[in-house]
N, C-alpha and C positions, 0 to 999 in steps of 0.2 A: 568697625571694619572687619573684625573676625567673623561675625555672622555672615556678612556679605561674601567673604572668602570661602566660608564653609558651603554656602549655597551655590557659589560658582563651581566649587569642586564636585558637589553632588550633581549639579547640572551636567558637567562635562562627563562624569561617570555614567550617568543615565543616557547621555547622547551617544557615548561609545558603545554601550550595550545595545541601544536601538539600532545603530548602524551595523553592528555585528549580526544582530538578529535579521535585519533586512537582507544582508549579504547571504546569510545561510538560507533564507527563504528563496532568494533568487537562484541559488545553486540547486535547491531541491526542485524548483519549478523548471529550470533548464534540464535537469536530469529526467523529469517526467516527460517533457516534450521531446527529448532526444531518444527515449526508449519505447514510446508507444507508437502504434501504427498511425499512419498519416490520416486516415479517416476518423480516428478518435481525437486527434489534435483539434480538428474542426469543432467537435462537440465540446471539448474541454476549454478551449480558449475564451469562451464567452464568460466563464466564471473567473472572478478575480482572486478569490482565496484558494489556497492549496487544499484546504479541507473540503471545500465544495467540489473541486476538481477530482479529488480522490473518491468522494462519494459517488460522483457520476461514473467514474471508471469502475468502481466496485459494482454498481448496479448493472453496468453494461457488460462487464467481463466475468462476473462471478458465475460459478457453475450453478445449474438448477439442482433441485433436490433429486430429480430423476437421474441426472448425470452423476451425482454423488453416490446414489444407491448403486448405479451400474459400476462405478469405479470400485466400490466396496465389494460387490459381488465378484468382480474380476480379480481383485486382490485375494479374496478368500479362495476362489477356485484355483489360483496358481499356487497357493500355499497348502491347500488341502492334500493330505497324503492318502494314497490308495491303500486300503487294507483288504486283502483278498478274502479273509474270513468274514468280514462284515458285508462285503458286496455280494450281490446275488447273481454272479456270473458262473456259467458252467464251463468246465474245462473241455 
């Protein structure tokens, strides 16, 4: 009888963990659907797993290499300090 009781205890523990995990996944999924644009919800809702949904969103919304280069150039130009001795401007 003790083996049976131990197995029941393990089963209940695993069941609780499963339910907790499913609840968290549901919360994440609701958060994704409540924070993305409406037209993206239509693309994402066909995928069941959150991992697949996030992959689709990443592919759809990630910046291109050109955008990243532009952002880096813009950040550099805003930080760049003007040195009058190094520049070739006449007074």
